[in-house]
KEVOZA-791186 format. One record per residue (C-alpha): residue number from 0; x, y, z. Coordinates in pm, whole numbers. Layout:
N
ATOM | i | east | north | up
ATOM | NUM | X | Y | Z
...
***
This chain:
467
ATOM | i | east | north | up
ATOM | 0 | -12077 | 5917 | 17240
ATOM | 1 | -12275 | 5993 | 16890
ATOM | 2 | -12646 | 5989 | 17057
ATOM | 3 | -12493 | 6212 | 17341
ATOM | 4 | -12372 | 6460 | 17099
ATOM | 5 | -12710 | 6476 | 16919
ATOM | 6 | -12864 | 6588 | 17231
ATOM | 7 | -12617 | 6898 | 17298
ATOM | 8 | -12575 | 7228 | 17112
ATOM | 9 | -12336 | 7230 | 16843
ATOM | 10 | -12116 | 7487 | 17026
ATOM | 11 | -12124 | 7298 | 17351
ATOM | 12 | -12032 | 6957 | 17150
ATOM | 13 | -11760 | 7150 | 16982
ATOM | 14 | -11592 | 7263 | 17321
ATOM | 15 | -11608 | 6935 | 17448
ATOM | 16 | -11414 | 6755 | 17155
ATOM | 17 | -11169 | 7022 | 17151
ATOM | 18 | -11107 | 6981 | 17513
ATOM | 19 | -11076 | 6626 | 17518
ATOM | 20 | -10862 | 6607 | 17207
ATOM | 21 | -10622 | 6866 | 17359
ATOM | 22 | -10584 | 6650 | 17653
ATOM | 23 | -10540 | 6357 | 17460
ATOM | 24 | -10257 | 6500 | 17239
ATOM | 25 | -10099 | 6673 | 17527
ATOM | 26 | -10085 | 6360 | 17743
ATOM | 27 | -9935 | 6161 | 17419
ATOM | 28 | -9701 | 6438 | 17392
ATOM | 29 | -9586 | 6439 | 17750
ATOM | 30 | -9559 | 6071 | 17733
ATOM | 31 | -9318 | 6079 | 17438
ATOM | 32 | -9089 | 6342 | 17542
ATOM | 33 | -9032 | 6158 | 17860
ATOM | 34 | -8956 | 5859 | 17668
ATOM | 35 | -8710 | 6068 | 17446
ATOM | 36 | -8546 | 6208 | 17785
ATOM | 37 | -8510 | 5851 | 17941
ATOM | 38 | -8351 | 5714 | 17593
ATOM | 39 | -8124 | 6021 | 17573
ATOM | 40 | -8007 | 5957 | 17931
ATOM | 41 | -7938 | 5598 | 17867
ATOM | 42 | -7882 | 5559 | 17486
ATOM | 43 | -7735 | 5203 | 17525
ATOM | 44 | -8083 | 5060 | 17551
ATOM | 45 | -8184 | 5226 | 17198
ATOM | 46 | -8156 | 4963 | 16923
ATOM | 47 | -7898 | 4708 | 17071
ATOM | 48 | -7915 | 4480 | 16785
ATOM | 49 | -7733 | 4716 | 16557
ATOM | 50 | -7543 | 4930 | 16795
ATOM | 51 | -7418 | 4951 | 17163
ATOM | 52 | -7348 | 5308 | 17283
ATOM | 53 | -7186 | 5315 | 17616
ATOM | 54 | -7362 | 5540 | 17892
ATOM | 55 | -7208 | 5766 | 18158
ATOM | 56 | -7202 | 5493 | 18386
ATOM | 57 | -7107 | 5174 | 18156
ATOM | 58 | -6793 | 5263 | 17956
ATOM | 59 | -6614 | 4939 | 18009
ATOM | 60 | -6727 | 4833 | 17653
ATOM | 61 | -6638 | 5150 | 17474
ATOM | 62 | -6386 | 5158 | 17196
ATOM | 63 | -6095 | 5367 | 17297
ATOM | 64 | -5895 | 5530 | 17024
ATOM | 65 | -5566 | 5438 | 17224
ATOM | 66 | -5666 | 5081 | 17176
ATOM | 67 | -5686 | 5116 | 16792
ATOM | 68 | -5352 | 5298 | 16802
ATOM | 69 | -5208 | 5012 | 16976
ATOM | 70 | -5338 | 4755 | 16745
ATOM | 71 | -5273 | 4962 | 16433
ATOM | 72 | -4898 | 4986 | 16521
ATOM | 73 | -4877 | 4607 | 16518
ATOM | 74 | -5082 | 4494 | 16254
ATOM | 75 | -5119 | 4793 | 15995
ATOM | 76 | -4914 | 4643 | 15659
ATOM | 77 | -4844 | 5002 | 15526
ATOM | 78 | -4640 | 5064 | 15857
ATOM | 79 | -4495 | 4705 | 15829
ATOM | 80 | -4377 | 4772 | 15474
ATOM | 81 | -4217 | 5116 | 15571
ATOM | 82 | -4011 | 4958 | 15851
ATOM | 83 | -3883 | 4696 | 15604
ATOM | 84 | -3778 | 4970 | 15359
ATOM | 85 | -3591 | 5161 | 15638
ATOM | 86 | -3416 | 4811 | 15726
ATOM | 87 | -3310 | 4782 | 15392
ATOM | 88 | -3147 | 5154 | 15357
ATOM | 89 | -2990 | 5083 | 15656
ATOM | 90 | -2856 | 4760 | 15550
ATOM | 91 | -2700 | 4938 | 15225
ATOM | 92 | -2498 | 5181 | 15435
ATOM | 93 | -2169 | 4969 | 15526
ATOM | 94 | -2137 | 4824 | 15209
ATOM | 95 | -2117 | 5164 | 15048
ATOM | 96 | -1827 | 5244 | 15289
ATOM | 97 | -1603 | 4976 | 15121
ATOM | 98 | -1407 | 4942 | 14824
ATOM | 99 | -1520 | 4709 | 14516
ATOM | 100 | -1466 | 4353 | 14581
ATOM | 101 | -1110 | 4241 | 14469
ATOM | 102 | -1046 | 4015 | 14170
ATOM | 103 | -863 | 3678 | 14186
ATOM | 104 | -751 | 3494 | 13851
ATOM | 105 | -614 | 3177 | 13788
ATOM | 106 | -420 | 3151 | 13452
ATOM | 107 | -276 | 2840 | 13274
ATOM | 108 | -12 | 2994 | 13051
ATOM | 109 | 142 | 2851 | 12775
ATOM | 110 | -12 | 2516 | 12752
ATOM | 111 | 6 | 2239 | 12466
ATOM | 112 | -313 | 2141 | 12337
ATOM | 113 | -510 | 1908 | 12393
ATOM | 114 | -320 | 1792 | 12667
ATOM | 115 | -266 | 2101 | 12864
ATOM | 116 | 107 | 2027 | 12952
ATOM | 117 | 322 | 2340 | 13009
ATOM | 118 | 524 | 2411 | 12702
ATOM | 119 | 917 | 2422 | 12757
ATOM | 120 | 1028 | 2688 | 12850
ATOM | 121 | 726 | 2924 | 12856
ATOM | 122 | 468 | 2719 | 13013
ATOM | 123 | 364 | 2844 | 13373
ATOM | 124 | 92 | 2869 | 13602
ATOM | 125 | -19 | 3210 | 13702
ATOM | 126 | -213 | 3347 | 14007
ATOM | 127 | -344 | 3716 | 13978
ATOM | 128 | -498 | 3957 | 14234
ATOM | 129 | -636 | 4283 | 14143
ATOM | 130 | -807 | 4558 | 14370
ATOM | 131 | -971 | 4912 | 14271
ATOM | 132 | -897 | 5177 | 14537
ATOM | 133 | -1122 | 5468 | 14498
ATOM | 134 | -930 | 5789 | 14587
ATOM | 135 | -998 | 6168 | 14707
ATOM | 136 | -1249 | 6050 | 15000
ATOM | 137 | -1497 | 5889 | 14757
ATOM | 138 | -1585 | 5587 | 15005
ATOM | 139 | -1633 | 5843 | 15279
ATOM | 140 | -1858 | 6057 | 15075
ATOM | 141 | -2037 | 5773 | 14951
ATOM | 142 | -2099 | 5646 | 15299
ATOM | 143 | -2240 | 5984 | 15378
ATOM | 144 | -2489 | 5980 | 15112
ATOM | 145 | -2624 | 5627 | 15204
ATOM | 146 | -2634 | 5718 | 15570
ATOM | 147 | -2836 | 6014 | 15491
ATOM | 148 | -3073 | 5800 | 15299
ATOM | 149 | -3132 | 5577 | 15546
ATOM | 150 | -3213 | 5847 | 15807
ATOM | 151 | -3458 | 6000 | 15563
ATOM | 152 | -3627 | 5621 | 15530
ATOM | 153 | -3637 | 5606 | 15913
ATOM | 154 | -3809 | 5937 | 15921
ATOM | 155 | -4057 | 5836 | 15658
ATOM | 156 | -4161 | 5537 | 15873
ATOM | 157 | -4235 | 5762 | 16155
ATOM | 158 | -4454 | 5976 | 15900
ATOM | 159 | -4639 | 5683 | 15796
ATOM | 160 | -4687 | 5578 | 16135
ATOM | 161 | -4857 | 5959 | 16230
ATOM | 162 | -5037 | 5919 | 15873
ATOM | 163 | -5190 | 5589 | 15953
ATOM | 164 | -5299 | 5699 | 16318
ATOM | 165 | -5445 | 5999 | 16163
ATOM | 166 | -5658 | 5795 | 15925
ATOM | 167 | -5743 | 5540 | 16238
ATOM | 168 | -5882 | 5842 | 16416
ATOM | 169 | -6068 | 6005 | 16118
ATOM | 170 | -6277 | 5658 | 16116
ATOM | 171 | -6303 | 5657 | 16469
ATOM | 172 | -6454 | 5983 | 16492
ATOM | 173 | -6660 | 5919 | 16182
ATOM | 174 | -6792 | 5630 | 16392
ATOM | 175 | -6845 | 5827 | 16714
ATOM | 176 | -7056 | 6084 | 16494
ATOM | 177 | -7247 | 5803 | 16333
ATOM | 178 | -7345 | 5636 | 16644
ATOM | 179 | -7458 | 5934 | 16845
ATOM | 180 | -7645 | 6076 | 16546
ATOM | 181 | -7818 | 5743 | 16476
ATOM | 182 | -7946 | 5743 | 16864
ATOM | 183 | -8086 | 6088 | 16819
ATOM | 184 | -8235 | 6001 | 16499
ATOM | 185 | -8402 | 5671 | 16608
ATOM | 186 | -8514 | 5839 | 16957
ATOM | 187 | -8675 | 6119 | 16728
ATOM | 188 | -8833 | 5862 | 16473
ATOM | 189 | -9016 | 5709 | 16746
ATOM | 190 | -9142 | 6038 | 16894
ATOM | 191 | -9241 | 6147 | 16542
ATOM | 192 | -9435 | 5810 | 16499
ATOM | 193 | -9610 | 5844 | 16820
ATOM | 194 | -9710 | 6208 | 16730
ATOM | 195 | -9834 | 6083 | 16403
ATOM | 196 | -10037 | 5815 | 16546
ATOM | 197 | -10226 | 6027 | 16793
ATOM | 198 | -10267 | 6294 | 16539
ATOM | 199 | -10398 | 6013 | 16301
ATOM | 200 | -10663 | 5904 | 16561
ATOM | 201 | -10758 | 6273 | 16632
ATOM | 202 | -10813 | 6329 | 16271
ATOM | 203 | -11012 | 6027 | 16251
ATOM | 204 | -11269 | 6139 | 16515
ATOM | 205 | -11297 | 6479 | 16349
ATOM | 206 | -11073 | 6657 | 16640
ATOM | 207 | -10732 | 6703 | 16431
ATOM | 208 | -10608 | 6831 | 16097
ATOM | 209 | -10501 | 6640 | 15810
ATOM | 210 | -10195 | 6868 | 15767
ATOM | 211 | -10065 | 6786 | 16108
ATOM | 212 | -10083 | 6421 | 16028
ATOM | 213 | -9910 | 6471 | 15689
ATOM | 214 | -9628 | 6657 | 15838
ATOM | 215 | -9559 | 6417 | 16112
ATOM | 216 | -9539 | 6141 | 15846
ATOM | 217 | -9315 | 6363 | 15636
ATOM | 218 | -9073 | 6447 | 15933
ATOM | 219 | -9087 | 6046 | 16029
ATOM | 220 | -8987 | 5950 | 15669
ATOM | 221 | -8694 | 6199 | 15682
ATOM | 222 | -8563 | 6042 | 16002
ATOM | 223 | -8582 | 5719 | 15832
ATOM | 224 | -8360 | 5875 | 15538
ATOM | 225 | -8141 | 5985 | 15821
ATOM | 226 | -8109 | 5683 | 15972
ATOM | 227 | -8031 | 5474 | 15657
ATOM | 228 | -7759 | 5730 | 15582
ATOM | 229 | -7618 | 5729 | 15923
ATOM | 230 | -7617 | 5330 | 15923
ATOM | 231 | -7438 | 5355 | 15588
ATOM | 232 | -7171 | 5584 | 15738
ATOM | 233 | -7111 | 5342 | 16039
ATOM | 234 | -7071 | 5055 | 15794
ATOM | 235 | -6820 | 5232 | 15622
ATOM | 236 | -6649 | 5366 | 15914
ATOM | 237 | -6616 | 5044 | 16071
ATOM | 238 | -6483 | 4895 | 15725
ATOM | 239 | -6212 | 5160 | 15725
ATOM | 240 | -6072 | 5079 | 16085
ATOM | 241 | -6102 | 4691 | 16010
ATOM | 242 | -5901 | 4772 | 15688
ATOM | 243 | -5620 | 4993 | 15849
ATOM | 244 | -5634 | 4718 | 16155
ATOM | 245 | -5577 | 4431 | 15869
ATOM | 246 | -5891 | 4263 | 16024
ATOM | 247 | -6269 | 4152 | 15872
ATOM | 248 | -6494 | 4433 | 15886
ATOM | 249 | -6735 | 4379 | 16194
ATOM | 250 | -7039 | 4587 | 16183
ATOM | 251 | -7117 | 4513 | 16573
ATOM | 252 | -6795 | 4687 | 16666
ATOM | 253 | -6840 | 4877 | 16981
ATOM | 254 | -6927 | 5247 | 16977
ATOM | 255 | -6664 | 5495 | 17048
ATOM | 256 | -6607 | 5696 | 17350
ATOM | 257 | -6445 | 6016 | 17314
ATOM | 258 | -6108 | 6066 | 17466
ATOM | 259 | -6027 | 6331 | 17736
ATOM | 260 | -5939 | 6611 | 17498
ATOM | 261 | -5664 | 6864 | 17650
ATOM | 262 | -5820 | 7153 | 17839
ATOM | 263 | -5581 | 7417 | 17694
ATOM | 264 | -5404 | 7447 | 17362
ATOM | 265 | -5047 | 7545 | 17287
ATOM | 266 | -5001 | 7860 | 17098
ATOM | 267 | -4986 | 7864 | 16752
ATOM | 268 | -4633 | 8002 | 16712
ATOM | 269 | -4537 | 7697 | 16954
ATOM | 270 | -4722 | 7451 | 16728
ATOM | 271 | -4566 | 7595 | 16425
ATOM | 272 | -4201 | 7555 | 16580
ATOM | 273 | -4264 | 7210 | 16704
ATOM | 274 | -4394 | 7108 | 16346
ATOM | 275 | -4057 | 7241 | 16185
ATOM | 276 | -3859 | 7069 | 16433
ATOM | 277 | -4039 | 6740 | 16486
ATOM | 278 | -4238 | 6659 | 16146
ATOM | 279 | -4119 | 6377 | 16029
ATOM | 280 | -4150 | 6468 | 15675
ATOM | 281 | -3961 | 6778 | 15738
ATOM | 282 | -3672 | 6579 | 15907
ATOM | 283 | -3673 | 6343 | 15611
ATOM | 284 | -3630 | 6634 | 15386
ATOM | 285 | -3344 | 6765 | 15588
ATOM | 286 | -3182 | 6404 | 15566
ATOM | 287 | -3230 | 6441 | 15183
ATOM | 288 | -3043 | 6746 | 15171
ATOM | 289 | -2755 | 6609 | 15386
ATOM | 290 | -2751 | 6317 | 15109
ATOM | 291 | -2763 | 6558 | 14826
ATOM | 292 | -2487 | 6764 | 14957
ATOM | 293 | -2247 | 6464 | 15003
ATOM | 294 | -2365 | 6324 | 14665
ATOM | 295 | -2285 | 6680 | 14512
ATOM | 296 | -1935 | 6647 | 14651
ATOM | 297 | -1903 | 6293 | 14534
ATOM | 298 | -1981 | 6389 | 14178
ATOM | 299 | -1732 | 6669 | 14180
ATOM | 300 | -1443 | 6398 | 14275
ATOM | 301 | -1574 | 6158 | 14009
ATOM | 302 | -1333 | 6284 | 13769
ATOM | 303 | -1031 | 6183 | 13992
ATOM | 304 | -863 | 5862 | 13857
ATOM | 305 | -958 | 5552 | 14070
ATOM | 306 | -626 | 5361 | 14169
ATOM | 307 | -574 | 4983 | 14046
ATOM | 308 | -332 | 4778 | 14229
ATOM | 309 | -243 | 4420 | 14127
ATOM | 310 | -16 | 4142 | 14237
ATOM | 311 | 98 | 3822 | 14035
ATOM | 312 | 243 | 3514 | 14133
ATOM | 313 | 360 | 3259 | 13865
ATOM | 314 | 566 | 2927 | 13861
ATOM | 315 | 713 | 2672 | 13645
ATOM | 316 | 912 | 2359 | 13588
ATOM | 317 | 1290 | 2472 | 13598
ATOM | 318 | 1591 | 2248 | 13471
ATOM | 319 | 1710 | 2195 | 13824
ATOM | 320 | 1408 | 2303 | 14035
ATOM | 321 | 1064 | 2490 | 14023
ATOM | 322 | 1109 | 2851 | 13926
ATOM | 323 | 908 | 3118 | 14088
ATOM | 324 | 827 | 3474 | 14003
ATOM | 325 | 607 | 3767 | 14108
ATOM | 326 | 483 | 4106 | 13956
ATOM | 327 | 345 | 4417 | 14089
ATOM | 328 | 96 | 4615 | 13889
ATOM | 329 | -43 | 4967 | 13914
ATOM | 330 | -304 | 5113 | 13716
ATOM | 331 | -562 | 5388 | 13703
ATOM | 332 | -907 | 5475 | 13541
ATOM | 333 | -899 | 5708 | 13258
ATOM | 334 | -1178 | 5962 | 13214
ATOM | 335 | -1156 | 6007 | 12848
ATOM | 336 | -1514 | 6087 | 12844
ATOM | 337 | -1546 | 6326 | 13142
ATOM | 338 | -1717 | 6578 | 12912
ATOM | 339 | -2049 | 6322 | 12844
ATOM | 340 | -2009 | 6128 | 13187
ATOM | 341 | -1804 | 6294 | 13509
ATOM | 342 | -1911 | 6622 | 13432
ATOM | 343 | -2274 | 6547 | 13345
ATOM | 344 | -2276 | 6369 | 13675
ATOM | 345 | -2184 | 6709 | 13836
ATOM | 346 | -2478 | 6883 | 13670
ATOM | 347 | -2723 | 6599 | 13777
ATOM | 348 | -2628 | 6602 | 14129
ATOM | 349 | -2668 | 6988 | 14119
ATOM | 350 | -2984 | 6976 | 13991
ATOM | 351 | -3119 | 6696 | 14255
ATOM | 352 | -2974 | 6908 | 14506
ATOM | 353 | -3144 | 7215 | 14394
ATOM | 354 | -3479 | 6992 | 14400
ATOM | 355 | -3458 | 6843 | 14726
ATOM | 356 | -3390 | 7204 | 14884
ATOM | 357 | -3699 | 7334 | 14701
ATOM | 358 | -3912 | 7022 | 14828
ATOM | 359 | -3807 | 7094 | 15192
ATOM | 360 | -3890 | 7436 | 15133
ATOM | 361 | -4214 | 7373 | 15007
ATOM | 362 | -4301 | 7120 | 15281
ATOM | 363 | -4210 | 7354 | 15542
ATOM | 364 | -4433 | 7642 | 15381
ATOM | 365 | -4726 | 7362 | 15362
ATOM | 366 | -4693 | 7275 | 15689
ATOM | 367 | -4683 | 7609 | 15838
ATOM | 368 | -5012 | 7665 | 15665
ATOM | 369 | -5163 | 7346 | 15750
ATOM | 370 | -5070 | 7390 | 16127
ATOM | 371 | -5244 | 7728 | 16114
ATOM | 372 | -5565 | 7599 | 15927
ATOM | 373 | -5584 | 7310 | 16188
ATOM | 374 | -5547 | 7541 | 16463
ATOM | 375 | -5816 | 7746 | 16379
ATOM | 376 | -6045 | 7473 | 16313
ATOM | 377 | -5995 | 7315 | 16626
ATOM | 378 | -6030 | 7656 | 16808
ATOM | 379 | -6377 | 7693 | 16640
ATOM | 380 | -6486 | 7369 | 16707
ATOM | 381 | -6410 | 7389 | 17079
ATOM | 382 | -6567 | 7743 | 17119
ATOM | 383 | -6871 | 7632 | 16921
ATOM | 384 | -6888 | 7348 | 17131
ATOM | 385 | -6884 | 7512 | 17477
ATOM | 386 | -7146 | 7750 | 17320
ATOM | 387 | -7365 | 7443 | 17215
ATOM | 388 | -7338 | 7296 | 17552
ATOM | 389 | -7359 | 7605 | 17785
ATOM | 390 | -7610 | 7816 | 17593
ATOM | 391 | -7797 | 7697 | 17251
ATOM | 392 | -7896 | 7352 | 17353
ATOM | 393 | -8011 | 7452 | 17694
ATOM | 394 | -8219 | 7731 | 17555
ATOM | 395 | -8350 | 7520 | 17273
ATOM | 396 | -8467 | 7273 | 17527
ATOM | 397 | -8625 | 7558 | 17734
ATOM | 398 | -8813 | 7646 | 17412
ATOM | 399 | -8949 | 7296 | 17383
ATOM | 400 | -9063 | 7304 | 17770
ATOM | 401 | -9222 | 7653 | 17678
ATOM | 402 | -9380 | 7535 | 17364
ATOM | 403 | -9530 | 7228 | 17524
ATOM | 404 | -9684 | 7457 | 17805
ATOM | 405 | -9809 | 7693 | 17536
ATOM | 406 | -9944 | 7394 | 17360
ATOM | 407 | -10155 | 7280 | 17668
ATOM | 408 | -10337 | 7615 | 17679
ATOM | 409 | -10397 | 7634 | 17310
ATOM | 410 | -10160 | 7906 | 17212
ATOM | 411 | -9935 | 7741 | 16978
ATOM | 412 | -10038 | 7462 | 16756
ATOM | 413 | -9859 | 7096 | 16712
ATOM | 414 | -9631 | 7177 | 16440
ATOM | 415 | -9465 | 7465 | 16641
ATOM | 416 | -9397 | 7196 | 16939
ATOM | 417 | -9246 | 6962 | 16677
ATOM | 418 | -9061 | 7225 | 16505
ATOM | 419 | -8880 | 7320 | 16855
ATOM | 420 | -8808 | 6956 | 16922
ATOM | 421 | -8652 | 6876 | 16571
ATOM | 422 | -8425 | 7195 | 16638
ATOM | 423 | -8311 | 7061 | 16964
ATOM | 424 | -8214 | 6728 | 16781
ATOM | 425 | -8055 | 6907 | 16518
ATOM | 426 | -7834 | 7110 | 16727
ATOM | 427 | -7739 | 6783 | 16941
ATOM | 428 | -7622 | 6641 | 16598
ATOM | 429 | -7431 | 6935 | 16535
ATOM | 430 | -7259 | 6903 | 16891
ATOM | 431 | -7151 | 6566 | 16792
ATOM | 432 | -7030 | 6689 | 16433
ATOM | 433 | -6826 | 6938 | 16650
ATOM | 434 | -6677 | 6680 | 16888
ATOM | 435 | -6579 | 6476 | 16596
ATOM | 436 | -6419 | 6779 | 16401
ATOM | 437 | -6216 | 6848 | 16700
ATOM | 438 | -6099 | 6498 | 16748
ATOM | 439 | -6007 | 6485 | 16385
ATOM | 440 | -5837 | 6811 | 16379
ATOM | 441 | -5612 | 6703 | 16659
ATOM | 442 | -5523 | 6401 | 16502
ATOM | 443 | -5392 | 6617 | 16205
ATOM | 444 | -5209 | 6829 | 16421
ATOM | 445 | -5029 | 6526 | 16607
ATOM | 446 | -4945 | 6413 | 16256
ATOM | 447 | -4804 | 6765 | 16158
ATOM | 448 | -4562 | 6829 | 16483
ATOM | 449 | -4491 | 6467 | 16534
ATOM | 450 | -4593 | 6441 | 16901
ATOM | 451 | -4910 | 6355 | 17093
ATOM | 452 | -5122 | 6627 | 17231
ATOM | 453 | -5316 | 6426 | 17484
ATOM | 454 | -5332 | 6063 | 17622
ATOM | 455 | -5576 | 5884 | 17365
ATOM | 456 | -5568 | 5562 | 17644
ATOM | 457 | -5690 | 5794 | 17938
ATOM | 458 | -6035 | 5741 | 18052
ATOM | 459 | -6266 | 6032 | 17911
ATOM | 460 | -6431 | 6281 | 18143
ATOM | 461 | -6790 | 6319 | 18037
ATOM | 462 | -6935 | 6643 | 17974
ATOM | 463 | -7276 | 6765 | 17912
ATOM | 464 | -7387 | 6654 | 17576
ATOM | 465 | -7132 | 6374 | 17545
ATOM | 466 | -7273 | 6101 | 17738
***
């Protein structure tokens, strides 16, 4: 080729090299872009030693959110502990409705020492039974307090369940975002490596520019950085899921498949009403208010003296036969320290009542704000997701096709083509972020309203951009 070039004019030689170099680069780009298309259509074949992403035709091995929900209900230690606390609170209720345990005393009265023989005529054996009887409905009020506290503990179990479910969902969608972004990054890096190799070859024979080679290598290095970051994100997500499921972390965990999100959303007013009625923390706050009201009434009655009833039986040896005798005793507690005890108990109960009411009001206000914020987030994610699928990504892909055709005839340079392809990849990754954000927001809304918004076990409906 060098000898042939020496026999032609410099202009003819330059044109020949440009034409041949353009054809070589064009063929290389077409090949790599076709590879990208095939890889994106079947992402399960990409880097299978590290991750398996289910395709639209094979989602039987996909990780389902509903499956994680089922496992976490059974294995999560935090839920188990909350249930144990609720059982303990419920077990305290019957005892608070009963009076104090009675006292039984056995006495050996007037015995001689050291033989303990009864002294005549005073020595006797005595048996005494004493019972404290609270008055003024104190036992009923104490039962109401403990029952309301047990109800609050039960509602907090539900709140813990929803909170843990939400944390599982957060890790699930983080794993989804990492896996899908990782597929795009690996595919893009292979494209850039092919382009860099072709540009390096053309530069070596004098038909390319060094800036193209450097630019392709820089973009490939950026993709390596993204791959490292997303792999670390995947490890963190799998570790979080394993921790919530009380299992050993497994980096080979199957890739998540998005659930079938609801087609329509309830109105904001209906979600706020549901949250005010069903959120477990609000229901627990209402139970705390009931307990505080009963405790306030109970504290007001503490100044009433409690009645003490006792009976006594005694016997001793008489002259002719054994002599038996009985006694009845009535007593009452004396609130001699009422100013510093019973009246202070009233002040304490009133302050606690005001506190739980303020906490309930704060919880309701915070819940309304969170519902409104999450509602706005999910609407934004859904609308942007539709826009990306219907307009932005198709237009970006069309721009890639147009720049590829323009590059063939020499109207655009290589960097323009690469920039357009990187834009498509960025939009695809942003779409995965929006899908994950929508799922996380749904999980938060479910926690706030205490009700499922969709069936996490249902098979997903694969939409463009989700496969």
